[in-house]
C-alpha positions as CSV (number, residue, x, y, z in Angstrom):
1,M,62.9,0.1,64.4
2,K,60.6,3.2,62.7
3,K,62.7,5.6,60.8
4,V,64.0,9.2,62.4
5,D,63.0,12.3,61.1
6,L,65.9,14.4,60.3
7,S,63.9,16.7,58.1
8,I,63.5,20.2,59.7
9,D,61.7,23.5,59.3
10,F,64.1,26.3,59.1
11,C,62.5,29.5,58.7
12,G,59.6,28.5,57.0
13,V,61.8,26.5,54.7
14,K,61.7,22.5,54.4
15,C,65.4,21.1,55.0
16,E,65.6,17.3,54.4
17,N,68.2,17.3,57.6
18,P,70.0,19.9,59.1
19,F,73.8,19.8,57.8
20,F,74.6,22.8,55.6
21,L,77.6,23.4,53.7
22,S,78.7,26.9,55.5
23,S,79.7,29.8,53.7
24,S,83.4,29.0,53.3
25,P,86.1,27.6,51.0
26,V,84.2,24.5,50.9
27,G,81.7,25.9,48.8
28,N,82.9,28.1,46.7
29,C,81.8,27.5,42.9
30,Y,78.8,25.2,41.2
31,E,80.9,21.9,40.7
32,M,81.7,21.7,44.7
33,C,78.5,22.4,45.9
34,A,76.6,20.1,43.4
35,K,79.2,17.6,44.6
36,A,78.6,18.1,48.3
37,L,74.4,18.0,47.7
38,E,74.8,14.6,46.0
39,T,76.3,13.4,49.1
40,G,73.5,14.5,51.5
41,W,73.7,17.6,52.3
42,G,70.7,19.0,53.4
43,G,71.8,22.5,51.5
44,I,74.3,25.0,51.1
45,V,75.8,28.3,52.3
46,F,77.1,29.3,49.2
47,K,81.1,31.4,49.4
48,T,79.7,35.1,50.8
49,I,79.4,37.3,47.4
50,G,79.6,40.8,46.6
51,Y,80.1,43.4,43.9
52,F,84.2,43.6,45.8
53,I,86.2,41.1,44.3
54,A,89.4,39.3,47.0
55,N,93.0,39.2,46.0
56,E,94.0,36.5,48.1
57,V,97.2,36.1,49.9
58,S,99.4,33.1,49.8
59,P,99.8,30.9,51.6
60,R,96.4,31.5,53.6
61,F,96.0,28.9,56.2
62,T,97.5,27.6,59.6
63,N,96.7,25.8,62.4
64,L,96.9,25.0,65.8
65,K,98.2,21.2,66.7
66,K,98.6,19.5,69.9
67,E,100.2,16.5,70.3
68,S,99.6,13.6,67.5
69,T,96.9,15.8,65.9
70,S,96.8,17.3,62.6
71,F,94.9,20.7,64.2
72,I,92.3,21.3,66.9
73,G,92.3,25.4,65.8
74,F,92.3,26.8,61.9
75,K,93.4,29.9,60.9
76,N,91.8,31.1,57.7
77,M,93.0,34.1,56.0
78,E,90.4,33.6,52.3
79,Q,88.1,36.6,52.0
80,I,84.9,36.1,50.2
81,A,84.1,34.7,46.7
82,E,87.0,35.5,44.5
83,H,84.7,35.2,41.5
84,P,83.0,38.1,39.0
85,L,79.4,38.4,40.5
86,E,77.9,37.5,37.4
87,E,79.5,34.2,37.5
88,N,78.4,33.4,41.3
89,L,75.3,34.5,40.8
90,E,74.8,31.8,37.5
91,A,77.1,29.3,39.6
92,M,73.6,29.3,42.4
93,R,70.9,29.6,39.3
94,M,72.3,26.5,37.8
95,L,72.3,24.7,41.8
96,K,68.5,25.3,42.0
97,K,67.3,24.8,38.9
98,N,69.6,21.1,39.0
99,Y,68.7,20.5,42.7
100,P,65.3,21.6,43.3
101,N,64.4,20.2,46.8
102,K,67.8,21.5,48.2
103,V,67.8,24.8,49.7
104,L,70.3,27.1,48.9
105,V,70.9,30.4,51.0
106,A,72.8,32.9,49.3
107,S,75.6,34.9,52.3
108,I,76.2,37.9,50.5
109,M,78.3,41.4,51.7
110,G,77.7,44.5,51.1
111,Q,80.2,47.9,51.0
112,N,77.2,50.4,51.9
113,E,73.7,50.0,51.7
114,D,72.7,50.2,47.7
115,E,74.8,47.4,47.3
116,W,72.9,45.2,50.0
117,T,69.8,45.9,48.7
118,K,71.2,45.4,45.0
119,L,72.4,42.2,46.1
120,S,69.5,40.8,47.7
121,K,67.5,41.5,44.8
122,L,69.9,39.3,42.4
123,V,70.1,36.3,44.9
124,T,66.2,36.5,45.2
125,E,66.0,36.3,41.5
126,V,68.2,33.2,40.6
127,G,66.2,31.1,43.3
128,A,67.9,31.5,46.9
129,D,65.9,30.2,49.2
130,I,67.2,32.3,52.2
131,I,69.3,35.2,52.4
132,E,72.3,35.3,54.8
133,C,74.2,38.6,55.7
134,N,77.5,38.2,56.4
135,F,78.5,40.8,59.2
136,S,81.2,39.2,61.0
137,C,83.9,37.7,58.4
138,P,87.6,38.5,60.7
139,Q,90.0,39.1,57.4
140,M,88.4,42.0,55.0
141,T,90.3,44.9,54.2
142,S,87.6,47.2,54.3
143,H,86.4,48.2,58.0
144,E,83.2,49.0,55.7
145,M,82.9,45.2,55.6
146,G,82.8,42.2,58.2
147,S,84.0,42.0,61.7
148,D,84.0,45.5,61.8
149,V,80.3,46.1,60.9
150,G,79.0,43.4,63.1
151,Q,80.3,44.7,66.3
152,N,77.9,48.2,65.3
153,P,74.6,47.6,66.2
154,E,73.1,50.9,64.1
155,L,74.8,49.3,60.8
156,V,73.5,46.3,61.4
157,K,70.2,47.1,61.5
158,K,70.7,49.5,58.7
159,Y,71.6,47.0,56.6
160,C,69.4,44.4,57.2
161,E,66.8,47.3,56.4
162,A,68.3,47.0,52.9
163,V,68.6,44.0,52.4
164,R,64.8,43.7,53.7
165,K,63.8,46.3,50.6
166,G,65.0,43.8,48.0
167,T,63.1,41.2,49.3
168,D,60.9,38.7,50.4
169,L,63.1,35.7,51.6
170,P,64.2,34.7,54.9
171,I,67.2,36.5,56.1
172,L,69.5,35.4,58.5
173,A,72.1,37.7,60.0
174,K,75.6,36.4,60.6
175,M,77.3,37.5,63.6
176,T,80.4,38.0,64.9
177,P,82.0,36.6,68.1
178,N,84.3,39.3,68.0
179,I,82.5,40.9,70.7
180,G,81.1,40.5,74.6
181,D,77.1,40.7,74.1
182,M,76.3,39.3,71.0
183,S,72.6,39.9,71.6
184,I,72.7,43.4,71.0
185,P,73.8,43.3,66.9
186,A,71.3,40.0,66.9
187,I,68.2,42.3,68.4
188,A,69.2,45.0,66.4
189,S,68.8,42.8,63.2
190,L,65.8,41.9,64.1
191,K,64.0,45.0,64.2
192,G,66.1,45.8,60.9
193,G,63.7,43.3,59.5
194,A,65.6,39.7,59.8
195,T,64.3,36.6,60.6
196,G,66.9,34.7,62.1
197,I,70.7,34.2,63.1
198,A,73.5,32.7,61.6
199,T,76.4,31.9,64.3
200,I,79.5,32.0,65.1
201,N,81.8,33.2,62.3
202,T,85.3,33.1,63.0
203,I,87.7,34.2,65.9
204,K,90.1,37.1,65.1
205,S,93.3,35.1,66.1
206,I,96.9,34.6,66.0
207,T,97.5,31.1,66.2
208,G,101.5,31.3,66.5
209,I,104.8,33.2,65.8
210,D,107.5,31.5,63.6
211,L,110.3,31.5,66.6
212,E,112.6,31.6,63.2
213,N,111.8,34.6,61.2
214,F,109.8,36.7,64.1
215,T,106.3,36.7,62.7
216,A,103.3,35.3,63.0
217,L,102.1,32.4,60.5
218,P,101.3,31.7,58.1
219,I,103.8,33.8,56.8
220,I,103.3,35.8,53.2
221,K,106.6,37.1,52.3
222,G,107.9,37.8,55.7
223,K,104.7,39.7,57.2
224,S,101.5,38.0,58.5
225,A,98.0,39.6,60.0
226,V,95.8,38.6,62.3
227,S,93.0,36.6,61.0
228,G,89.9,34.3,61.6
229,Y,90.0,31.0,63.8
230,S,88.3,28.0,63.5
231,G,87.7,24.3,64.0
232,K,87.0,22.2,66.9
233,A,88.9,24.6,69.2
234,V,86.0,27.2,69.3
235,K,83.3,24.9,69.6
236,P,82.9,25.9,72.9
237,I,82.6,29.7,72.7
238,A,79.9,28.7,69.7
239,L,78.0,26.8,72.5
240,R,78.2,29.6,75.0
241,F,76.6,32.4,72.2
242,I,74.1,30.2,71.1
243,Y,73.0,29.3,74.6
244,E,72.8,32.9,75.5
245,L,71.0,34.1,72.3
246,S,68.1,31.0,72.8
247,K,68.0,32.0,76.4
248,N,67.7,36.0,75.9
249,E,64.3,36.8,76.1
250,E,63.9,39.0,73.1
251,L,65.1,36.3,71.1
252,K,62.9,33.2,72.4
253,N,62.2,31.3,69.3
254,I,64.0,32.6,66.7
255,P,65.8,30.2,64.3
256,I,69.1,30.0,65.3
257,S,71.7,28.3,62.4
258,G,74.9,27.0,64.6
259,I,78.6,27.3,63.6
260,G,81.6,26.3,64.6
261,G,84.0,23.8,66.0
262,I,81.3,20.9,64.4
263,E,83.3,17.6,63.2
264,T,81.2,14.5,64.0
265,W,77.8,13.9,65.1
266,E,78.1,14.5,68.6
267,D,78.8,17.7,68.3
268,A,75.8,18.5,66.1
269,A,73.4,17.2,69.1
270,E,75.1,19.8,70.8
271,F,74.5,22.1,68.7
272,I,71.1,21.0,68.2
273,M,70.1,20.6,72.2
274,L,70.9,24.4,72.5
275,G,68.5,26.1,70.0
276,S,70.3,25.3,66.6
277,S,68.2,24.0,64.0
278,N,70.1,24.3,61.4
279,L,74.2,23.4,61.3
280,Q,76.8,24.8,59.2
281,V,80.4,23.4,58.7
282,T,83.6,23.7,57.3
283,T,86.3,22.5,58.9
284,A,85.2,19.0,59.1
285,I,84.6,19.2,55.3
286,M,88.4,20.1,55.2
287,Q,89.8,17.5,56.9
288,Y,87.6,14.2,55.7
289,G,85.5,15.4,52.7
290,Y,81.8,15.7,52.1
291,R,81.4,12.3,53.3
292,I,81.6,13.3,56.2
293,V,78.4,14.1,56.3
294,E,77.1,10.3,56.3
295,D,78.7,9.7,59.4
296,M,76.8,12.5,61.1
297,I,73.5,11.9,59.7
298,S,74.3,7.8,60.5
299,G,75.2,8.8,64.3
300,L,72.6,11.5,64.5
301,S,69.9,8.8,63.4
302,Y,71.3,5.9,65.9
303,Y,71.3,8.6,68.6
304,M,67.6,9.6,68.3
305,K,66.5,6.3,68.0
306,E,68.7,5.4,71.2
307,K,66.7,8.3,73.4
308,G,63.6,7.9,71.8
309,F,63.3,10.9,69.4
310,S,61.2,10.5,66.4
311,R,61.6,14.3,65.0
312,L,64.8,16.3,65.1
313,Q,62.5,19.0,65.7
314,D,62.1,17.3,69.5
315,M,65.9,18.1,70.3
316,V,66.0,21.6,70.0
317,G,66.7,23.6,72.8
318,I,66.1,20.3,75.2
319,A,69.5,21.1,77.2
320,L,68.8,24.7,77.8
321,H,67.2,24.5,81.2
322,N,69.5,22.6,83.1
323,I,71.8,25.2,82.7
324,I,71.6,27.5,85.0
325,P,73.3,31.1,86.6
326,T,76.5,29.3,88.5
327,E,74.9,30.9,91.7
328,N,72.2,28.3,91.5
329,L,74.3,25.5,91.3
330,D,74.3,23.1,94.2
331,R,77.5,23.5,96.2
332,N,76.4,20.3,98.9
333,H,78.1,17.4,97.7
334,I,81.7,16.2,96.5
335,V,81.9,13.8,93.7
336,Y,85.1,11.8,94.5
337,P,87.3,10.3,91.9
338,K,87.4,6.5,91.5
339,F,90.5,4.4,89.9
340,N,89.9,1.8,87.6
341,D,93.2,0.0,88.3
342,K,92.3,-2.8,85.4
343,K,92.4,0.3,82.9
344,C,94.8,2.5,84.4
345,V,98.3,2.1,82.9
346,G,100.4,3.6,85.6
347,C,101.8,6.8,83.6
348,G,101.1,9.1,86.7
349,R,99.8,11.6,85.2
350,C,96.9,12.0,88.1
351,Y,99.1,11.9,90.8
352,I,101.7,15.0,89.2
353,S,98.9,17.3,88.3
354,C,96.7,17.1,91.6
355,Y,100.3,17.5,93.5
356,D,100.8,20.2,91.7
357,G,98.1,21.7,90.2
358,G,95.5,20.6,92.4
359,H,95.5,19.7,96.2
360,Q,97.6,16.9,97.1
361,A,94.9,14.9,97.3
362,I,96.8,11.5,95.6
363,N,99.2,9.3,97.0
364,W,101.4,7.2,94.4
365,N,102.3,3.8,95.3
366,E,105.8,3.5,94.0
367,E,105.6,-0.1,94.3
368,K,102.1,-1.1,92.1
369,R,102.7,2.1,90.4
370,K,98.9,2.8,90.9
371,P,97.1,6.3,92.0
372,E,95.5,6.2,95.8
373,L,92.9,8.6,96.7
374,I,93.5,10.8,99.8
375,K,89.7,11.4,100.5
376,D,90.3,13.8,103.3
377,R,92.3,16.1,101.1
378,C,90.3,15.1,97.8
379,V,88.2,18.3,97.1
380,G,86.2,16.8,94.3
381,C,87.8,18.9,91.2
382,H,88.2,16.2,88.9
383,L,91.2,17.5,87.7
384,C,93.1,14.0,87.8
385,A,90.1,12.6,85.2
386,N,90.6,15.0,83.3
387,V,94.2,14.6,82.2
388,C,93.8,10.9,82.5
389,P,94.9,9.9,78.9
390,V,93.2,6.4,79.0
391,Q,89.9,7.9,80.4
392,S,90.5,5.2,83.9
393,I,89.2,8.0,86.9
394,S,85.2,8.5,86.6
395,D,82.8,9.4,89.3
396,G,82.9,7.6,93.0
397,D,81.3,8.0,95.7
398,I,79.4,11.3,96.5
399,E,78.8,12.6,99.8
400,F,78.3,15.9,101.7
401,K,80.8,18.1,102.4
402,K,81.2,17.9,106.2
403,S,80.0,21.8,107.0
404,N,76.9,21.1,105.2
405,R,75.8,17.7,106.7
406,K,72.5,17.6,108.2
407,I,71.6,16.7,112.0
408,I,68.2,14.9,111.9
409,V,67.1,15.3,115.7
């Protein structure tokens, strides 16, 4: 079968594949980024640089777990690059020199218009292909930087204008999810000269409270703070924002770099189908190392072959037309659940969940230790299928609701 084409044009820059390191601890220096590029990543977004030098806390990571998982959500208190600006610029210069066919995105963050302009000039001079403006880091120690900026459309526009003064490179405005309507600052960024949007950054969070010490996690000398939440748990939120940006008339066909919970090729495909033509990854690398990109490339390639896509571009936004306003959904049918007795392990989870949290539409056969559907009570909500630990419940009969049955004379 013919080899599929994973290359894609993003903001006018040719990328060998859509998989990039996101601006984070995984792309903090030359050695890390070089190893990633040699492993197969299409490009890197170097960890955000600025005149501000971070003085980090320790420890600075914690997570949200569920049952046997290592974590489903990851909390990160780390700020922008802690190395001096000159060191970061030299690292980027060497990356572009040694890996000329890979894409280098310089993530920058200033504290005023002058700094934004100077930073954009500096990263342009070292050979960056794209500039990403970090308007969204939720754990900065100054209100002049990070997500507080991203919630202010006027500041977003002003700082994009400042960046545009210093460069002719494509500009990505990295949006904060700590907002109700992301399209407002996104549109403002385009008016200020941005070329595309990167989203989402991490979500302001408290992942848990230490019940012995009466403080949030991680604990830094008895105290803690609100900071950014990422990982698989934020993927649904990221997908929602990307969908809304892709559907907005004023943002149609604007390049989007999708971020937030991408750990597998399936995750990547979902982001692409909602309009992302570039993907940024962090927490998957933290768990599995840079080699996870090999699995992503392989899995996405096989999927494209199976579905008949020869070019990645053909997948971008393909799911958008199937997501419609709630009021337009078909409400005339019930899809009843179907129980697979061969796969069922007799745990009773479906029965308990339906009885205590649903519509009491499942009877429990004590002798056989099997669920039995009470069809007259079932509303087709499929709570039972969602709690089944072995996925033994699938779609069954589809029928018109009694009140919606059409009488043919």
